C-alpha positions in Angstrom: 2.2 -31.4 -11.7 -1.1 -29.3 -11.5 -1.9 -27.9 -8.6 -5.5 -28.2 -6.5 -4.9 -24.9 -4.7 -7.5 -22.6 -5.6 -7.0 -18.3 -6.1 -7.6 -16.8 -2.7 -7.4 -12.7 -3.3 -4.4 -12.0 -0.4 -3.0 -15.2 -0.3 0.9 -15.8 -1.1 1.6 -19.1 -3.2 4.8 -20.2 -4.5 5.8 -21.9 -8.2 7.5 -25.3 -6.8 9.6 -26.0 -9.9 10.6 -21.9 -10.0 10.3 -21.2 -6.7 9.2 -17.7 -7.2 6.7 -16.1 -5.2 3.7 -13.9 -5.9 0.3 -13.0 -4.2 -3.4 -12.8 -5.8 -4.5 -9.3 -6.1 -7.7 -9.6 -7.9 -10.2 -12.8 -9.4 -12.8 -12.8 -11.8 -14.7 -15.6 -11.1 -17.0 -14.7 -14.5 -14.5 -14.0 -16.7 -12.4 -16.6 -15.3 -9.3 -14.3 -14.6 -6.8 -14.2 -12.3 -4.1 -11.0 -11.5 -1.5 -11.8 -9.5 1.4 -9.9 -8.2 5.2 -11.3 -8.1 7.3 -10.0 -4.9 9.5 -8.0 -7.6 6.0 -6.0 -8.4 5.1 -7.3 -11.9 1.6 -7.9 -12.6 0.5 -10.9 -14.4 -3.0 -11.8 -15.6 -3.6 -15.8 -15.9 -7.0 -17.6 -17.2 -8.5 -19.9 -14.3 -7.8 -22.9 -17.1 -3.7 -21.8 -16.7 -3.7 -21.5 -12.9 -4.8 -25.1 -12.6 -2.2 -26.4 -15.0 0.7 -24.9 -13.1 2.4 -26.4 -10.0 1.5 -24.1 -7.6 1.6 -24.3 -3.4 0.7 -22.0 -0.5 3.5 -20.1 0.7 4.4 -17.9 3.7 4.2 -13.9 3.2 7.9 -12.8 2.5 9.2 -11.7 5.6 9.7 -7.9 3.8 6.4 -7.9 1.9 7.3 -4.3 1.1 8.8 -5.6 -2.3 5.3 -6.6 -4.0 3.7 -3.3 -2.7 6.6 -0.8 -3.7 7.0 0.6 -0.3 10.2 3.4 0.0 11.0 3.4 3.4 10.8 1.3 6.7 8.0 3.6 8.4 6.0 3.0 5.7 5.4 -0.5 6.6 3.1 0.5 9.9 4.7 -1.3 12.4 7.2 1.1 14.0 6.2 3.7 16.8 6.8 6.8 16.2 6.6 10.2 18.2 3.7 11.7 16.5 1.1 13.3 19.6 -2.3 13.9 19.4 -1.8 17.8 19.1 0.2 17.4 15.8 -3.1 16.2 14.2 -5.2 18.9 15.7 -4.1 21.6 14.0 -1.5 20.6 11.0 -1.3 23.7 9.4 -0.5 25.8 12.4 3.3 26.1 11.3 2.1 27.7 8.5 0.0 30.6 10.3 2.1 33.5 10.5 2.8 34.1 14.1 0.8 36.8 16.2 3.2 37.7 19.2 3.9 41.3 18.6 1.2 42.4 16.5 -1.9 44.1 17.2 -5.0 42.1 17.4 -6.7 41.6 14.3 -9.8 44.3 13.6 -13.0 44.1 11.7 -12.3 47.5 9.9 -9.7 47.5 7.7 -7.0 50.3 7.4 -6.9 53.0 4.5 -3.8 53.2 2.8 -2.5 56.9 1.9 0.3 58.3 0.3 
């Protein structure tokens, strides 16, 4: 049965005959092309004509939406609270700077090398 749902970027759809879910990632109305990404990450480009011939319906986004986006770790979801403090962002290269304790203060003059 042909679908009546329109392709909307960011929405999830399901093939009613296959059960596969996918999201629309791009829609070029001028060219009549729709780019979809399946949950496993595969990209597919279909014509607008083919879209309306398929048996599709809107679907809920998968609970584990990282599959289509190829996110590697749980912390990458953006939903976890971390222990990052504001001071960690104020000088991110602080750990790469040499320690100054026990050293003479920097001076404007350069020391000459003698043998």
